[in-house]
PATOR-220505 format. One record per residue (C-alpha): x, y, z. Coordinates in steps of 0.05 Angstrom, whole numbers, always signed. Each point is the difference from the previous one (the first is absolute). Last residue first. Example, Ala and Ser with C-alpha at 12.3 -4.5 7.8 and 13.67 -1.06 7.14 Angstrom:
REC     east    north       up
REC     +273      -21     +143
REC      -27      -69      +13
***
This chain:
REC     east    north       up
REC     +941    +1817      -51
REC      -57      -15      +48
REC       -7      -70      +27
REC      -57      -50      -11
REC       +1       +5      -75
REC      +24      -71      -12
REC      +66      +24      -28
REC       +6      +45      +61
REC      -10      -57      +48
REC      +49      -44      -38
REC      +52      +56       +0
REC       -9      +10      +75
REC       +9      -75       +9
REC      +63       +3      -42
REC      +31      +56      +41
REC      -18      -31      +67
REC      +25      -68      -20
REC      +66      +26      -25
REC      +10      +43      +63
REC       -9      -58      +47
REC      -10      -69      -31
REC      -13      -16      -72
REC      +57      -47      -13
REC      +66       -8      -36
REC      -13      +52      -54
REC       +7      -16      -74
REC      -50      +53      -20
REC      -42      -52      -37
REC       +3      -45      +61
REC      -22      +53      +49
REC      -57      +20      -47
REC      -23      -72       -5
REC       +2      -10      +75
REC      -38      +64      +14
REC      -51      -16      -53
REC      -10      -69      +32
REC       -8      +33      +68
REC      -51      +49      -30
REC      -42      -59      -24
REC       +3      -13      -74
REC      -52       -5      -55
REC      +31      -13      -68
REC      -13      +53      -53
REC      +70       +0      -29
REC       +3      +75      +15
REC       +6      -13      +75
REC      +76       -4       -2
REC       +1      +64      -43
REC      -45      +36      +49
REC      +45      -19      +58
REC      +61      +23      -39
REC      -33      +67      -18
REC      -15      +11      +74
REC      +73      -14      +16
REC      +23      +48      -54
REC      -47      +54      +26
REC      +26       -8      +71
REC      +70      +12      -27
REC      +51      -57       +0
REC      +71       +6      +27
REC      -26       -3      +71
REC      -19      -73      -12
REC      +72      -20      -10
REC      +57       -8      -49
REC      -39       +4      -64
REC      -37      -49      -44
REC      -43      +27      -57
***
């Protein structure tokens, strides 16, 4: 699933990633989800554009942001 950068992933793919991470049933804080998603994607950190994209995906996966 790894690509060159966060812009290479669609919003739907990032939401799907968040849901996949959560599919193990463990309770995670949003910051933990952010860290896990960043690691799975092989990105250096979740600052700036990466953080904004992943936080929007987390919000959408949790139903707090329209599609």
